BABADREN-169881 format. One record per residue (C-alpha): residue number from 1; residue in three letters; x, y, z. Coordinates in Angstrom, 1 decimal, padded with zeros to 4 digits. Last residue first. Example, Ala and Ser with C-alpha at 12.3 -4.5 7.8 and 13.67 -1.06 7.14 Angstrom:
BABADREN-169881
2_SER_013.7_-001.1_007.1
1_ALA_012.3_-004.5_007.8
***
This chain:
BABADREN-169881
233_HIS_015.1_-023.9_008.3
232_LEU_015.4_-022.3_005.0
231_TYR_014.8_-018.6_005.7
230_ALA_015.7_-016.8_002.3
229_GLY_018.1_-014.1_001.8
228_THR_017.5_-011.1_-000.6
227_ASP_020.2_-009.6_-002.8
226_PRO_017.8_-009.7_-005.9
225_HIS_014.9_-007.7_-004.2
224_TYR_012.7_-006.9_-007.3
223_THR_013.1_-010.4_-008.9
222_LYS_013.7_-012.3_-005.8
221_TRP_010.3_-011.0_-004.4
220_ASP_008.5_-012.1_-007.9
219_PHE_009.9_-015.5_-007.9
218_TRP_009.2_-016.1_-004.1
217_TYR_005.3_-015.4_-004.5
216_ASP_004.5_-012.6_-002.2
215_LYS_003.2_-011.8_001.2
214_LEU_004.7_-008.3_002.1
213_SER_006.2_-007.0_005.2
212_PRO_006.5_-003.6_007.1
211_ILE_008.1_-003.5_010.2
210_LYS_006.4_-003.1_013.4
209_LEU_008.3_-001.4_016.3
208_LEU_007.6_-003.2_019.7
207_ARG_005.4_-002.0_022.2
206_ARG_005.7_-001.3_026.0
205_GLY_002.4_-001.1_028.3
204_ALA_003.5_-004.3_030.3
203_LEU_007.4_-004.6_030.2
202_ALA_007.5_-006.2_033.8
201_GLY_004.5_-008.4_033.1
200_SER_001.6_-008.0_031.1
199_THR_000.1_-006.9_028.0
198_ALA_002.9_-006.3_026.2
197_ALA_002.4_-004.9_022.7
196_GLY_003.7_-006.2_019.4
195_ASN_-000.1_-006.1_017.7
194_PHE_-000.1_-009.9_018.0
193_ASP_-000.2_-009.7_021.8
192_TRP_002.8_-010.0_024.3
191_GLN_003.1_-011.6_027.6
190_SER_006.0_-010.6_029.9
189_GLY_008.4_-013.5_031.1
188_THR_011.3_-010.9_031.8
187_GLU_014.1_-012.2_029.3
186_SER_012.5_-015.1_027.8
185_ASP_009.7_-013.0_026.0
184_PHE_006.2_-014.4_025.9
183_LEU_003.6_-015.3_023.3
182_ALA_000.4_-017.1_024.5
181_PHE_-001.2_-019.5_022.0
180_SER_-002.8_-021.3_025.0
179_GLU_-001.6_-024.8_024.4
178_PRO_001.1_-023.7_021.9
177_LYS_003.2_-021.5_024.3
176_LEU_004.9_-019.3_022.0
175_PHE_008.5_-018.2_022.7
174_PHE_010.4_-014.9_022.4
173_GLU_013.9_-013.5_022.9
172_LEU_014.5_-009.8_023.3
171_ALA_017.2_-007.7_021.6
170_ARG_018.3_-005.1_024.1
169_GLY_018.8_-001.4_023.0
168_ASP_016.1_-000.2_025.0
167_LEU_013.6_-002.8_023.3
166_ARG_014.9_-004.6_020.4
165_ARG_012.5_-007.2_018.8
164_ASP_012.1_-005.2_015.5
163_PHE_008.7_-006.6_014.5
162_VAL_007.1_-008.7_011.7
161_ARG_003.3_-009.2_011.5
160_VAL_001.7_-012.2_009.8
159_SER_-001.9_-013.5_009.2
158_LYS_-002.4_-017.1_008.0
157_GLY_-002.3_-019.8_010.8
156_ASP_-005.5_-018.1_012.2
155_GLU_-003.7_-017.9_015.6
154_ALA_-001.4_-015.1_014.2
153_LEU_001.9_-015.9_013.0
152_LEU_004.7_-013.9_014.1
151_VAL_008.3_-013.0_012.6
150_LEU_010.3_-011.3_015.2
149_VAL_013.4_-009.5_014.1
148_PRO_016.8_-008.5_015.2
147_THR_017.9_-005.6_012.8
146_ALA_021.8_-005.5_011.6
145_GLY_021.1_-007.2_008.2
144_ILE_018.1_-009.3_008.7
143_VAL_018.3_-011.0_012.2
142_ASP_016.3_-014.0_013.1
141_ILE_013.3_-015.2_015.7
140_ILE_010.6_-017.1_013.9
139_PRO_007.6_-017.5_015.9
138_ASN_006.2_-020.0_015.0
137_GLN_008.0_-022.8_013.5
136_LYS_006.0_-025.1_011.4
135_GLN_003.5_-022.5_010.3
134_LEU_006.6_-020.1_009.8
133_ALA_008.0_-022.5_007.4
132_ASP_004.8_-023.0_005.5
131_VAL_004.9_-019.4_005.0
130_PRO_008.4_-019.3_003.5
129_TYR_010.4_-016.5_005.1
128_ALA_012.0_-014.0_002.8
127_LYS_014.8_-011.7_003.6
126_ALA_015.9_-008.2_002.7
125_ALA_018.6_-005.7_003.6
124_GLY_019.0_-002.0_003.6
123_GLY_018.0_-001.5_007.0
122_THR_014.9_-003.4_006.7
121_GLU_013.0_-005.5_003.9
120_VAL_010.7_-008.3_004.9
119_GLY_009.2_-010.6_002.4
118_VAL_006.6_-013.2_003.7
117_VAL_006.8_-016.1_001.2
116_LEU_004.7_-018.1_-001.0
115_THR_006.3_-020.5_-002.7
114_ARG_005.7_-019.9_-006.5
113_ALA_009.3_-020.4_-008.1
112_PRO_010.4_-023.0_-006.2
111_LEU_013.0_-022.3_-003.4
110_VAL_017.1_-021.5_-003.7
109_ALA_017.8_-022.4_-007.3
108_ASN_014.1_-022.0_-008.4
107_PRO_014.6_-018.6_-009.7
106_ASP_017.1_-019.6_-012.2
105_ALA_018.8_-017.1_-014.6
104_LEU_016.4_-014.5_-013.4
103_LEU_014.9_-012.1_-015.9
102_THR_011.5_-013.3_-015.0
101_ALA_008.2_-014.5_-016.9
100_VAL_006.6_-016.7_-014.7
99_PRO_003.8_-018.9_-016.6
98_VAL_000.4_-018.9_-015.5
97_ARG_-000.9_-022.0_-014.1
96_GLN_-000.6_-021.0_-010.4
95_MET_-002.5_-017.9_-011.3
94_GLN_-005.9_-019.9_-011.5
93_LYS_-005.6_-021.3_-008.3
92_GLU_-005.1_-017.5_-006.9
91_TRP_-008.0_-016.7_-008.7
90_ASP_-010.4_-019.3_-007.2
89_ALA_-013.1_-016.6_-005.6
88_SER_-013.2_-015.2_-009.2
87_GLU_-011.9_-011.6_-009.9
86_TYR_-014.3_-008.8_-010.2
85_ARG_-015.0_-007.2_-013.5
84_GLY_-018.3_-009.6_-014.2
83_ALA_-020.2_-006.6_-015.4
82_ALA_-022.7_-007.2_-012.5
81_GLU_-020.3_-007.1_-009.8
80_VAL_-018.6_-003.7_-011.0
79_ARG_-022.2_-002.3_-010.9
78_PRO_-022.8_-003.7_-007.6
77_ASP_-019.8_-002.2_-006.2
76_PRO_-018.2_-004.5_-003.6
75_ARG_-018.7_-003.4_000.0
74_LEU_-016.0_-001.8_001.9
73_VAL_-015.9_-003.1_005.7
72_ARG_-016.1_-000.7_008.3
71_GLY_-014.2_-001.5_011.8
70_LYS_-016.4_-001.6_015.1
69_PRO_-015.0_-005.3_016.0
68_SER_-011.5_-003.8_014.9
67_GLU_-008.9_-006.6_016.6
66_ARG_-011.2_-009.5_016.4
65_LYS_-012.6_-008.4_013.1
64_TRP_-009.3_-008.0_011.3
63_GLU_-008.6_-011.5_012.7
62_ALA_-011.6_-012.9_011.2
61_PHE_-011.1_-011.1_007.8
60_THR_-007.8_-012.8_007.7
59_LEU_-005.0_-010.2_007.7
58_GLU_-002.7_-008.5_005.4
57_ASP_-001.7_-005.4_007.3
56_PHE_-000.8_-001.9_005.9
55_ASP_001.4_001.2_007.0
54_ALA_001.9_003.4_003.8
53_LEU_005.1_002.9_002.0
52_LYS_005.9_006.4_000.2
51_LEU_006.1_006.4_-003.8
50_ARG_009.2_006.2_-005.4
49_ARG_010.7_008.3_-008.3
48_GLY_013.0_007.0_-010.7
47_LYS_010.8_007.9_-013.6
46_MET_008.5_010.8_-013.1
45_PRO_008.2_012.2_-016.6
44_GLY_007.5_008.8_-017.8
43_PHE_008.3_005.1_-017.1
42_VAL_009.5_003.1_-014.4
41_CYS_007.9_005.1_-011.2
40_GLU_008.9_002.8_-008.3
39_GLY_006.2_001.9_-005.6
38_THR_008.2_-001.6_-005.5
37_VAL_005.7_-004.1_-005.9
36_GLN_003.1_-001.9_-007.9
35_GLN_005.4_-000.6_-010.3
34_TRP_004.4_002.9_-011.6
33_TRP_004.1_004.6_-014.8
32_SER_003.8_008.3_-015.6
31_GLY_001.2_009.8_-017.3
30_THR_001.7_013.2_-015.5
29_GLU_-001.7_014.0_-013.6
28_ASP_-003.5_010.9_-014.4
27_ASP_-001.0_008.4_-013.1
26_ARG_-000.6_005.0_-014.6
25_MET_-000.3_001.8_-012.5
24_ILE_001.7_-001.3_-013.7
23_PHE_000.4_-004.2_-011.5
22_ASN_002.7_-007.0_-011.0
21_GLN_001.9_-010.5_-012.6
20_ASN_005.3_-010.4_-014.3
19_ASN_004.3_-006.9_-015.6
18_ILE_000.5_-006.0_-016.0
17_GLY_-001.2_-003.2_-017.6
16_ALA_-002.4_000.6_-016.9
15_LEU_-004.3_000.2_-013.9
14_HIS_-005.5_003.6_-012.4
13_PHE_-003.9_006.2_-010.2
12_HIS_-004.7_009.7_-009.2
11_LEU_-001.7_011.6_-007.8
10_VAL_-002.0_014.1_-004.9
9_ARG_000.6_016.9_-004.9
8_GLY_002.6_018.0_-002.1
7_ASP_006.0_016.4_-003.8
6_VAL_004.3_013.3_-004.3
5_THR_000.9_012.5_-002.4
4_THR_-000.7_008.6_-003.3
3_GLU_000.6_007.1_-000.2
2_TRP_001.4_003.2_-001.1
1_MET_-000.1_-000.1_-000.2
***
């Protein structure tokens, strides 16, 4: 998700095409083309500029509703629905059969091309975490570049958030009690929630810094983050 303001001017975007299964967006104001996955302008007067990343989550509706019981839901536009312009419910299965177009010599060298990963970029370094690995080992305690991270899967087994696990200059270690799905840090025994907030214990009221993450296919993440690492445990 990207902010639409560039140099104090609000741009209005429309779908211009698809590149390697990523949207290419065209802004009405300058006619420039922007890449969905990176927010970079790839053609036109604003080539080389980047949109500013907006805070966002990729959650199941159940997890979002639990956190935001009074939240509002954007309903489908009946005119668009009647015209059949919304994707079908099995869109992801259909996309599995679409050939991968990439400049990489071998996108399968580390992971199969269509492995679903949680991509994280922080401090100039990037890493991809296969979703199936996270489902087996939750949470994942790792370091990306110089940043100690906590990669956390919600109880629904699908929603993911990533946090900088440093607090007051100290990198915390975390573990999950499967029987209660309760998250604790090893240093103080404080309990934490899926928002990265300590809810009880010595650190109650403190919060970890959230790091943006993106669910993506490995081939796509690798294409736009060529120096990325991959979590293979």
